Phi, psi and omega in degrees: 000143184285156182299327177294321179299323182288319177299319180292328181290334185261353190287152170285165183302321182287353176259348189297317180294317179300312179296320181303323180292343178273353183279152169286167173300320177293319179294322179293327176295322187285328194309313188290346181260004179272090191299322180302333178278341185243348182288149171279152180309324181289355183260359182253143183302138177293159176272166179111177176266066179263157173255321180240125171255109183256110173267106182238104187213173184287171182294137177086359176301328188111022186296316183296319178298320179299317178290317178298316179295329176291322176293314181301317182293321176299314179300317183283333186259353178226095184296330182275008186290138174236110197245131176264134179246106190246130177223176181296339177204161180292326178301315180290324177298323178284311185294322186262305189276338180255299188259000179297162180306330175248025186274186188295313183295324180293325186266007180256134176303141187313313185292340181248011183298130179292158176271120179263125184244086185306322179295330174266353184057050187221145168251131180243120178267152181304328182293341186108345178293159182220147175231145180233137179272133180229155174241138178296344178289345183234070184302328181287349177294338179267004175270109183125298180302146179250142176219166180256327179225170178204139163248118180252125183254136175047060176293342178291344179248008176296146188299138185266330182301137181057031171058034186297323184301309186286329175293321175298311176304311181299318177293322176300315177296321184295330179266004180274076190219019168261158178079190184253341177217096177286131183221153178229132170259133182235121179240123185205156168274132182298131173218139186279070175250164190301319186291324176296316179297320182298311179297322177301320181291342181272010171295331186299328181268004175082349182291333180244125184250128182252127169248126180249156177179168184240167176316312183294348177292339187244026185295340177291335180253010182241147181297138178300325185291329176290318183296319181292322181294322175287328175298312184291321183283321193242357186307136176082356180264160174296328176293332176289323174303326181272306185284332181247322183280344182073025182261138177281109186265119184279155176284155175271127183293135183084009178283149177298322182247143171242147182299325179294325176293324177293322178294325182291342182261000181291138191213092186259006183263199178292154177221162179291165183298154181277134169273328186207144183234127177236141168251118176252141191229125169248099185296148172280165179283328184211162182290339187250013184252238185288172179286170171250113180281123180230118184229134173258131182216158177222165171246122176275167179296347176274358181086004184258147172270146179227129170286116195253326181198153175241110181254016187304153182231147173243149175054046180255134175291159179304322181296323185284318178289325174301319177290330172300322178292317178298315179302312182296320177299321176284321177300314185269355181055055187292143174278337186207134167258127177244121186232134175283132190245010178299323178261104172105333179048257184292329179301319179304310183297312186300313184294321186290315182297320178297323174291322177202109184288346181264008182302134176283074192270137171221127178269141178240148175235136186264129181252358180226165178294165182302316186285325171300314176296336183282335189304313182292336179284319176297331177292325179297320180296321179295331180275356176077034181255003181228139177236150174258108185277073179122195182250136179229078198304307182292322178297313185291326174299318178296317178307308182296350179255359180276121195259154179298328184278357178110353185266169182234121182241021187261187180288152183078174182281332186213144179277065186295316177296318179295323183286326179296320178298320184298316181295322181292310184288336174290321179294323184280319190243336187240358179294140179283127176265122177286132178259145179297137179234155173261112182261137175284133179258000000 
């Protein structure tokens, strides 16, 4: 970098204009692409003899930019480099790692920008280096190709079925045999899946260097409204510790739900039409006590149940939570509203009918504890019969705190959201359907 560029980077605001005038047109164009001047130290590759650099941080930390800039530096300084770009799917590899706002094309100066050949899944850099796109959905595609470097993005969401994530990683490592110092940069939001935990265990021998960080480390480059919104939505939840704070949240031994399992059933894309929609309610015992659990779930034409919304309320009067139930039922055009009547009995029906006398209401009574009722529903998750259509931070925290022995070890005094989910999925998937019978007279 030229001396004028270095001075401009360190200059106070009142000196910037004067120094900028001393730059050539070429230097002014180059200035915005000098990553070392603008990056935070945690976004720069560590020194030393490492093999894997694991950047495990919250959303919006700048992980993608760090990975893309690392690839760009490798390509510019090592003309012989052959770099693997691996993501959860080819679509994500292209949309995020290559063409995204923080991807390789965006962070490279126009005159040195690589040529992207989508049909060949290849980037060709002016230096002679090349990068190739791979999907974790196709682990065998990495069996055979050789590379000197690799950038693996969001390994926490690589597919877990049939051990695709670990098979993809193993095939990548076995093909990493070109050049003199083979290295892998990994950028991911922390999730307690086997591959992430495996890499963390490898810190002890020094081969893996871990960089951690939170969303708020990059607050200078993130919209204030975004930061306020995620703080309001997820504050205090274990999902916030993971997705925002960048902390790997461990599962509780003996819990009915594990976080890795919930990740495998997350479904944020298109889904088949609904056959039936249920709103389930776990009313609080008092207005100042536990939450009122209100969960919306559906049964699809594909035979799978989907959790659609968590409309639960805390510190709500009976009139307020009953109104929330009525709104949820109308919004989602529910076929059935299921409400637990153990606490309040007739009062539950009265306040719900007052909110909407036409509610398709059915009262249910619990004869067993919340965790005991949850066991068959947890089995539905294990059998792959349930999907979460989106993220439900507080609900998922409660699910992961429900224990096999009947105790509750999650946040709050009671798993009211989780109990409402249990009622909803019981109604959709486990309720006994009476069949017509012929009786002898």
